[in-house]
N, C-alpha and C positions, 0 to 999 in steps of 0.2 A: 504494500500500500504506500503510495507516494504522499508524503505530508507536505502541503504547500505552506511555506513559511508565512506568507502574507495573511493566510487565514487564521493564524494564531493571534493576530492583532484584534480579533473580534471576540469578545467575551460575553456571550448571551445578549448581544445588542450594544455592549459598551465598546465603542470604537476608539482605538488609540491613534487613529489618523484624523479624528475630527478636530475642527478648530476649537472645540471646547476643551481640548487637552494640550495637544502638542504645541500650539502657538504660544500658550502660556509659558511653557517650559523653554521654548526656543528663545524667548525674551531673556530668561535668566541666563541662558548660555551665551547670549550676545552682550550681556551687560558689561563685560570686560572691555569691549571695543566701543561702547557708547560714548558720545561726547560728554564731557563733564558738565554738570550744572553750573550756572552762573553763580555769582555771589549773592543773588537775591534769596532771602530766606522764605521758605514756603509759609504763607499765612494759613493755608488749608492743606490737610493731609489727604483729603478725598473730595470728590464732587459727585453730586446726584443731579442729573439733568432730567427734569420732567418736561418732556417734549409733547406739545399739544398739536398733534398731526392735523393738518388742514387749515389751521390759522384761526384763533378766536377773534371776535370783533372787539377792538380796543375800547370803544365807548361803553360796552356792556360789562367790562371787567375792571381794568385798572386805570382807565382814562375817561371817566364819565363826563357827559356834557349835559347837565340838567337844564341849562337855559337854551339849548338848541331846539330846533323843530323836532317834532315827534319822530320823524323818519330817522334822524341822526341819533337822537338820544336813546332810542330803543325802548323796550317795554319795561325796563327796571328802574324804579326810583333810586336815588342815592341815599346812602346812610353814612353817618359819622363813624370813624374808626377811633381807636384809642389814642391816635396821634392827632393833635390839634391841627386843623387845616387840611388833613388828608381824608378825602372822601372816596368811597367806592360804591358800587351798585349793591342793592340788597340781594343780588343773586349770589354774593360771596360773603355771607354773614360770618361764617366761621373763620375764613381767612382774615376778614376785617378785624377780628379780635386779636390777631397777631401782627398787626401793622407795625408795631414797634420793633419787630424782628427782621423786616425786609425793606429793601429800597426798590423804587420803581424807576426805570428808564422809559420815559414817555415819548421819545423821539427817535426810536430805532428805525433804520431804513436800509434798503438796498434797491436794486432796479430789476429784480427777477420776478416775473409774473406767473410762472408755472411751478407746480408743487415740487417735482423732483430736483430741478436745479436750485430752487429756493431752499429746500431741505439741505442740499449739498452745501450751499454757501453759508447756511446757518450753523452747520456742524464742522466746517473747516475754516470758516472766517474769511473766505475769499469768494468773490463773484466769479462765476464761470464765464470764460471768454465767448463761448457759444452755447447759451442756455438751451436753445431748442434741440441741439444735438444731444445734450445730456437728457433732456426731457424724453426723447425718443429711444434712448438706449434701454436695452432689456437687462443689463447687468452693469455692476461697477467694474472699473478697470484699474490696473496697477499704475496707470499714469495719473490717477486722481490724487488730489491732495488728501492727506490722512485726517481722520477724525482727531479732535482735540486729545482724546485719551491715548491714541497711538503716539502722538508727539510727546506727551507727558511721559509715557512709558519708555520712549527712546532716550529722552534727555534726563529723566529722573527714574532710573530703573527701580521698580518696587522691590522692597525687601520682604517678600511674602511668597508663600507657596500657592496663594489664591490667584485666580485670573486677575489681570490688571484692568480689564474692561469687560463688564457684563451688560448685554443688551436684553431688556425685558419688555414685552414677552417675545418679540421676534423682530427681524429686520422688516422695514416697511416697504411698501410698493404703491405705485399709482397705476392701477390696472395691470397690464402685463410687464410694466417696467419696474425693476427693483430700484429703490432710492440709493443714489450714490452718497458718499461722504460718511458712511457708517464703518468702513473698514480701514485697514492700515495703508491703503493706497500705495504710493511710491516707496513706502518704507518696507513693503513686502508682507507676505502672509504671516510672518512671525508676529506682526503687530495687529493682526485681525482680532476682533473681539470674541469672547465666549458668548454665543447666542443661545438664550434659554430655550426658545422654541416651544414654549408651553404657556398656558394661562395659569398664573398663580392662584386665581380665584376658583379654579376647577377643583371639585371635591376630590378628584383622583390625582391631583397635581404631585409630581415628583420629577426629579431631574435625572434622566438616564445616564448622563455623562459623569455624574459624581456619585451615583448610587449603584452598587452591584445588583444585577437581577437576582430575584429570589432563588433561582435555580443554581446560581454560582455562589457557593459559600466561600469563606475565607480560605479554607483548606484547599479547595479545588483551584482557587485563584492563585494561591502560592505555588501549587504544583505546576500550573500552566506557566507561571513566571519562571520557574526553574527550567522548564523545557525550552522556553523562549531564550533564556540566557545561554543555554547549551548550544542551541542553533546559531545564536548570534556569534558565539565564540568561533564556531566552525566557519561561519560566513566571513568573519574578519580574517581568519587564517588564509582564506582564498583571496579576498579583496585587498587586504593590506592597506586600507584607506583610513585616513583620519576621520572622514565623514561618517563612516559606520560607527566608529567609537563615539562620536558626538551624538548620533542618533540613539545609540545604546543608552547613553546618559539620559537623553530625553525620555526614552521608554521607562527607565527606572523611576524617573520623577513622575511620569504618568501613573505608574503603579502606586506610587506613594500618594498622589492626589486622590486616586480612586478609593483608597482604603483609609485615608486620613479622617478621623472622627470630626475634626474641625470643619472640613469641607462639607461633609454630609449634614452636620448640624446647621451650618450657615444657610443652607437651602431648605431647611425643614421648618415650614411655617407652623406645623402642628405644635411646635414648642412654645409658641406665643399664646398667652392667655386669651380666652374668648373675648374679654372686654377690650383688649388691644386690637384684635382683628376686627371687632365690630366698630371700634372708633375709626379705623382707617376705611372701613366699608368693605362689604363682602362682594366687591365687584373688581373688575380688571385693574382699574387705576388704583384702588385702595390697596389691594393685596400686592400689587407691583411695587407701590411706594414702601410698603412694610418690608417686603423682601429686599428692596434697595437698602433700607436702614440696616437690616441684618447683615447684608454683605459688606457694607462699609464698616460695620462694627467688627466684622471678622477679618478685615484687612484689605478688602478690594478697594483700589484707589479711585475707580471711576465706574459709575453705573448710569446707563442711559435708559430711562423708562419712557416708552412711547404709549401715548394714550390710545392709539389705534394702530393696527397693522396695515390696513388697506385704506388709502385716502378715500376710495369710492364706497366704503362701507361704514356708515355711521360716524365718520370723523367730523371735525369742525368745518369741513368744506360744505357750507350751508348754501348751496346755490338754489335750493328749494326749501320751503317750509322753515325758514330760519327761526322765526319766533318760537314755534312749537318745539323745535329740536333743542335750542339752547335752554329753554325753560325746563323741559322735562327730561332730556337725555344727556346733555353735555355739561352744564354748569353745576348741577348737584354733585356728581361724583368728583369733579375737579375741586370744588369747594371742600368736600370732606377729606379727600386724600391729601391735598396740599397742606391744609391746616393741621391735619393729624401728624404729618411728617415734621412740620415745624415744631409743633408741641412736643412730640416725642424726642426729637434731637435735642431740644432745649432742656427737657427734663432729665435726659441722660448725660448732660454736659458735653454733647458732641457737636453742637452747632458752631462753636468757635472754630472747630477744626474741619468742618464740612461745609463746602460751598454748595448751595442749593440754587438751581436755576429753573424758572418756570417761563417757558416761551413756546412759540410756534414758529413756522417758517415765514409767516407774514400775518397781517391782519385782514379785515374785511372792508368792503366799500362802505363809506358813510351813507350812500344812497342805495336803496333797494332796486333790483331789477336792471341795473346798468351792466354793461359788459366792459370789463377792463382787461380780462385775459381772453383766452380762446374758448371760453366756455359759454354756455347758454344759461341765463338766469331767468327764473320766472319772477313775477312781480313781487313775490314774497321772499326772494332770496338775495343774498349778498355775495358779490364776487370777491376774488383775491384783491388784496391791497398791500403793496410792498412799500409805499411811500412814507408810511408812519404807523408804527404799532408799539406796543408796550412789552417790555421784558422785566421780569422780577428776579432780584438776586437777594439771597440771605446767607448769613454765616460766613465763615472764612475771613473775618476781618471787615466785612461790609457793615457800615453803620446803618442800623435799622431806623425806621420811621422817617425816611427821606424820599423825596421825589426829585429826580434829576431831569431837567428839561421840561418842555411843555409842547403841546400841539395847538393848532389853530382852533377856531370855534367849531369846526366840523370834525375834529380829530382826524384830519386828512393829511396834513403836512406839518413837519416840525416848525415850531415858532421860536423856541429857545433850546439851545444845547442839543442839536441833532447828534445821534450816535450811529455811525455806520457799523455794519456787521464786523468789519475788520477791527474796529475799536472794541467791540464786544469781545472778540477773540483775544485781543491783547489783554483785556481785563481778566479774562479767564486764566490765561497763562500767567499773568502777574500774580493773581491770587494763589495759584498753585506753585509759585516759586520759580517760574521761568522768565527769563528775559525775552520779551516779544521779538527782539532782534537776534535771538539765538540762531545758530546756523547748523545745518546738518546736510548729509548726503543721502540720495536715494539709492535704490538697489543697483542702479546703473552707474553710480559714481557722480551723478549730477548734483550741483550745489543748490541749496534752497535756504531761504530764511523762513522761519515758521510763521511770520505774521507781518502784515504791512501797516497795521494801525498802532495807536498809542492807547494805553489804559485810560479808563475814565476815573481819574484820581479823585473826583468829587465824591466817590462812593466811600472813601476811607477817612 
C-alpha cells in the first residue's frame, strides 16, 4: 500500500495547509528578517475593527442633522449623550451612554463609489488607481496593498502562538467578487489572515482549525505526528533542502497550535456566562464582537469583525427600503454589540491597550432615490456616498468624548477638518506603534512605504 505523504496533513478535517494555521507560523519564522520597528512606542497592543459592510448613513448614526429637512435628517430624533454638546440619534441609545469613551471623525472621505474598491481603500489606507477594475475582479491579488494587520505583523512581529489577524465571520464579497484588501497582498501568503469561516452566533459554532475532530483523540494525533516526523526525516534525506527543514518547523508549530489549550479556549464562546453573551446579543454582530474580545485577551493583535459577509444580503447597502431596514434590522444589533464591547473592554481594563474602530466603506446619500454610483435606487433608498461619512475610534490612547471635524448642513461634505482614508490609516499605524512612513519590501523585492497620510493628532 502506497502512503501519500500529503494526505497525512489532513486530520479528520483539520488541514495543516490552511491559512488558518501555516500562515500564522510562517510569520514567526520570518520574524528574524522583518524590518525593525521605529522608535514610536505602541499606544495599543491590539485592534478590533468593527466593519459595517455596505456603509451606514452618517446622519442617522454619529453625525445627526436635527435642523435639516426630513429627507436629510432621517427618521430618528437626536438624544443627548453623557458628553456635553455631543448628540447622537436615538437609534444608538446604548452607544450614547459610552460617548465619553470614543471620538468621532465626522469628515472622513475618499473618491471611491463602489463597494469592493471602497472596502479595499478603507482597509489598506490607499485609493485604488483603477477602482472599476478592482470592482470587477473575482479575487484578491498578490499585487494588492496589504491589510493594516498584515503590515503590523510584518513590522511588529507578534510574540504569541495565536494568529496575528483573525477575520470574523468570513471574508466579504459583493456578488461574485471577493472584496480585496483583506489579505496580506504584496507581503505574501504568510501574512494572510486566519479566516473563521463560521457564524459565532450559531448554536453549533466551533472552529475546525483549532479544535481536533471528535474522532481524532490526542493519542491518535500524537501517533500521526510521529509518523509524519519519520517521513519528513526521510524526505529531507533525499531533498537536502533548507526549505523542508523550515516547513518541518512550521508543521511542528501547527501541531502545537492545534493541541494548545489556550487556542481552543480562546475560540470557545461557551465559556462566557449567559449574561455576557446576552449583553452582546445572540446575533452575528454581538457574538462576533464577544469573540473578538476573547481573542484579543488571548493575545491576537488584530481582529476584523464584518457585520455582513455579502454586500447584497442584508448589509447596510440600503438602496431599497432604507427606513425599515435601518430601524428594524441594522441599527439595533450595531447599537448592542458596539456598546457591549466598549463596556466590556473598559470593565476588564483592556480599553487603554485596545484600539476599537467602528466604520464602513462609505456613507449614504443625504437625498433618497438619487443615483450616485452605478446602482438603481428606489424612492425609499439611499445610494453610496464617499464624500463625507463618520468613523468612530476608542481606546489605545484616543481621548474619548471628542468630535473631530464637522460636515455641512446636509452631512454631505466636510466643513471642518476633513480626514482622508490615508490619514485614517496613518492614525491606525501610529496608535499601534508604527511610523506611517515606515518602509518595507514586497515578495518581489519592490520598495513600499506603508502609508501616504499623517495621523490625526487631535485625537490624542
